[in-house]
C-alpha positions in Angstrom: 1.7 1.0 30.6 4.7 3.1 31.4 6.0 5.9 29.1 8.7 3.7 27.4 6.1 1.0 26.4 3.7 3.7 25.3 6.4 5.3 23.1 7.2 1.9 21.6 3.6 1.2 20.8 3.1 4.7 19.4 6.1 4.3 17.1 4.8 0.8 16.0 1.4 2.3 15.2 2.8 5.1 13.2 5.1 2.8 11.3 2.3 0.4 10.6 0.0 3.2 9.6 2.5 4.6 7.1 3.0 1.2 5.6 -0.8 0.8 5.2 -0.9 4.3 3.6 1.6 3.2 0.9 -0.8 0.3 0.1 -4.0 2.3 0.3 -2.6 5.3 -1.6 -2.2 3.1 -4.7 -5.6 1.6 -4.3 -7.4 4.9 -3.8 -5.5 6.4 -6.8 -6.5 3.5 -9.1 -10.2 3.6 -8.0 -10.5 7.4 -7.6 -8.9 8.3 -10.9 -9.6 5.3 -13.1 -12.8 4.0 -11.5 -11.4 0.5 -11.3 -12.2 -1.8 -8.3 -8.9 -3.7 -8.0 -9.2 -6.7 -5.7 -5.8 -7.9 -6.9 -4.0 -4.9 -5.2 -2.8 -7.1 -2.3 -1.1 -9.3 -4.8 1.3 -6.5 -5.8 2.3 -6.2 -2.1 3.0 -10.0 -2.2 5.0 -9.5 -5.4 7.1 -6.9 -3.7 7.9 -9.1 -0.8 9.0 -12.0 -3.0 11.0 -9.7 -5.1 12.8 -8.5 -2.0 13.6 -12.0 -0.9 14.8 -13.2 -4.3 16.7 -10.1 -5.4 18.3 -9.5 -2.0 19.6 -13.1 -2.1 20.8 -12.6 -5.7 22.5 -9.2 -5.1 23.4 -9.5 -1.4 21.8 -6.1 -0.7 18.2 -5.3 0.4 18.7 -1.7 -0.7 19.6 -2.8 -4.2 16.8 -5.3 -4.2 14.3 -2.5 -3.4 15.6 -0.3 -6.2 15.5 -3.1 -8.8 12.2 -4.3 -7.5 10.7 -0.8 -7.8 11.7 -0.6 -11.4 10.4 -4.1 -12.2 7.1 -3.3 -10.5 6.6 -0.2 -12.6 7.3 -2.2 -15.8 4.9 -4.9 -14.6 2.2 -2.3 -13.8 2.5 -0.8 -17.3 2.3 -4.1 -19.0 -0.7 -5.3 -16.9 -2.5 -2.0 -17.6 -1.9 -2.3 -21.3 -2.8 -6.0 -21.6 -5.9 -6.1 -19.3 -7.0 -3.1 -17.3 -7.4 -0.5 -20.0 -10.1 -2.7 -21.6 -12.2 -2.5 -18.4 -12.3 1.3 -17.7 -15.8 1.7 -19.1 -17.1 -1.7 -18.1 -19.4 -2.4 -15.2 -17.8 -2.6 -11.7 -18.9 -6.3 -11.5 -16.7 -7.1 -14.6 -13.8 -5.4 -12.9 -14.4 -7.3 -9.7 -14.5 -10.6 -11.6 -11.3 -9.8 -13.5 -9.3 -8.7 -10.4 -10.7 -11.6 -8.3 -9.5 -14.0 -11.0 -6.1 -12.3 -11.1 -5.6 -13.1 -7.4 -5.7 -16.8 -8.2 -3.5 -16.3 -11.3 -0.9 -14.5 -9.2 -1.0 -17.1 -6.5 -0.4 -19.9 -9.0 2.5 -18.0 -10.6 3.9 -17.3 -7.2 3.8 -21.0 -6.4 5.4 -21.9 -9.7 8.2 -19.3 -9.4 9.0 -19.3 -5.6 7.3 -22.3 -4.1 5.0 -22.5 -1.1 7.6 -22.2 1.8 7.8 -19.3 4.2 11.0 -17.2 3.7 12.8 -14.7 5.8 14.5 -11.5 4.5 17.4 -10.5 6.8 17.6 -6.9 8.0 20.6 -5.1 6.4 23.6 -4.9 8.8 23.6 -1.1 8.7 20.0 -1.1 10.1 20.3 -4.0 12.5 20.9 -1.9 15.6 18.4 -0.7 18.1 18.0 2.6 19.9 17.9 2.2 23.7 14.8 3.8 25.3 15.4 2.5 28.9 17.8 0.0 30.4 15.6 -2.9 29.3 13.7 -1.5 26.2 15.0 -0.5 22.8 13.5 0.2 19.4 14.8 -1.3 16.1 16.4 1.1 13.7 14.9 -0.8 10.8 11.4 0.1 11.8 12.4 3.7 11.8 13.9 3.2 8.3 10.5 1.8 7.1 8.7 4.8 8.5 11.2 7.1 6.9 10.8 5.5 3.5 7.0 5.7 3.8 7.2 9.4 4.8 9.5 10.2 1.8 7.2 8.4 -0.6 4.1 10.2 0.9 5.9 13.5 0.5 6.9 12.6 -3.1 3.3 11.6 -3.9 1.9 14.8 -2.5 4.4 16.9 -4.5 3.6 14.9 -7.7 -0.1 15.2 -7.4 -0.3 18.9 -6.2 2.8 20.6 -7.6 3.6 19.2 -11.0 2.0 19.4 -14.5 1.5 15.7 -14.5 -0.3 15.9 -11.2 -2.5 18.6 -12.6 -3.5 16.3 -15.5 -4.1 13.5 -13.1 -6.4 15.7 -11.0 -8.2 16.9 -14.1 -8.7 13.4 -15.3 -10.2 12.3 -12.0 -12.6 15.3 -12.0 -13.8 15.1 -15.6 -12.4 12.4 -17.8 -14.1 13.4 -21.0 -13.3 17.1 -20.8 -9.7 16.4 -20.0 -9.4 14.2 -23.1 -11.2 16.8 -25.2 -8.5 19.4 -24.1 -5.8 17.2 -25.7 -4.5 15.3 -22.7 -3.5 11.7 -23.5 -5.8 10.1 -20.9 -4.7 6.6 -21.7 -1.1 7.5 -20.8 -2.3 9.2 -17.6 -4.2 6.0 -16.7 -1.1 3.9 -17.4 1.1 6.1 -15.2 -1.4 6.1 -12.4 -1.8 2.3 -12.5 2.0 1.7 -12.6 2.4 4.1 -9.7 -0.2 2.3 -7.7 1.5 -1.1 -8.4 4.9 0.3 -7.5 3.7 1.8 -4.2 2.2 -1.6 -3.1 5.3 -3.5 -4.2 7.7 -1.2 -2.4 5.5 -1.6 0.7 5.9 -5.3 0.4 9.7 -5.0 -0.1 10.3 -2.9 3.0 7.9 -4.9 5.1 9.5 -8.3 4.1 12.1 -8.3 6.9 9.4 -7.5 9.5 6.7 -10.0 8.6 8.6 -12.6 6.5 7.5 -13.7 3.1 4.7 -16.3 2.7 1.8 -17.4 0.4 -1.5 -15.4 0.5 0.2 -12.6 2.4 -1.5 -10.1 0.0 -5.0 -11.2 0.9 -4.5 -10.3 4.6 -3.6 -6.7 3.9 -6.2 -6.2 1.1 -9.1 -5.9 3.6 -7.3 -3.4 5.7 -6.5 -1.4 2.5 -10.2 -1.1 1.7 -10.9 -0.1 5.3 -8.4 2.7 5.0 -9.8 3.8 1.6 -13.4 3.8 2.9 -12.5 5.7 6.1 -10.4 8.3 4.3 -12.7 8.8 1.4 -12.5 7.2 -2.0 -10.0 8.9 -4.2 -8.5 11.1 -1.5 -4.7 10.6 -0.9 -4.8 12.9 2.1 -7.7 10.9 3.5 -5.8 7.7 3.0 -2.9 9.0 5.1 -5.1 10.2 8.0 -7.2 7.0 7.9 -4.1 4.8 7.7 -2.6 6.4 10.8 -5.9 6.1 12.6 -6.1 2.4 11.7 -2.5 1.9 12.8 -3.2 3.5 16.2 -6.5 1.6 16.8 -5.0 -1.7 15.7 -1.7 -1.5 17.6 -3.1 -0.1 20.9 -6.1 -2.4 20.7 -3.9 -5.5 20.6 -2.1 -4.2 23.7 -5.0 -2.8 25.8 -8.0 -4.8 24.6 -6.7 -8.0 23.1 -10.0 -9.9 23.3 -11.8 -7.5 21.0 -8.8 -6.1 19.0 -9.8 -7.9 15.8 -13.1 -5.9 15.5 -11.9 -2.5 16.6 -10.8 -1.4 13.2 -14.1 -2.3 11.7 -16.0 -0.6 14.5 -13.9 2.5 13.6 -15.0 2.2 10.0 -18.6 1.8 11.0 -18.5 4.9 13.2 -16.9 7.0 10.5 -19.5 5.8 7.9 -22.3 6.7 10.3 -20.9 10.1 10.8 -19.7 10.8 7.3 -20.8 8.2 4.7 -18.5 9.7 2.1 -15.4 9.2 4.4 -13.3 11.8 6.2 -12.3 13.6 3.0 -13.9 13.9 -0.3 -11.8 13.6 -3.5 
């Protein structure tokens, strides 16, 4: 592998890892702070992809579709938390698994009713359709750099929100001691609603920016859900920093594994998870 090909695969792995982080960050926030095992998290990714397809066709702009889709996903997350999830915070994890597993089928049926079962493509915006030449024969798409940039900005925003704001302080306090935080006068129900809506929005935006890269198709959320849990387990449940490091590691292992060891590439990510769990059963970073 020459340097240009190595650079392309490195950029692909970073972009893929950052996209996984956006998904896993919402999942680890919801579980780490609210204690909810959400198997339906991949459906929010699918929702974002279909919103990108339908709204970009309606408005003629993927950028506008992402902005509108982000707002709609926040509203959807708030409504879903109010209607269903807030009633399961103090229930057994098995009840949460059954609820979210059932929601996967509900969302799939709604997707089929609203958008059908065909595979759709979302065109790359003209402003990002160019490629950056690396050699005479190799170039790198600008849109992939855009996806990585969006993920980095959201990761920075999430870090600042959690670590530098009053809301973030309340979120961290609620994750550390739910009852004491509520006793101090913090509206923990509102905190839970905000965290859940944030997790839904992160997954939906990931689906929207990924739509032009992977197309839009049924059951696309189920394929990324397992990798999301792998990232959360490797990084440490409830740790946003751990999710970022783990997502980048998974992106590197998966991308270079498919290039260098294609016959065993499908198991390398899971071998990485097994190795980390043998070394640190709690994951790379504790909450």
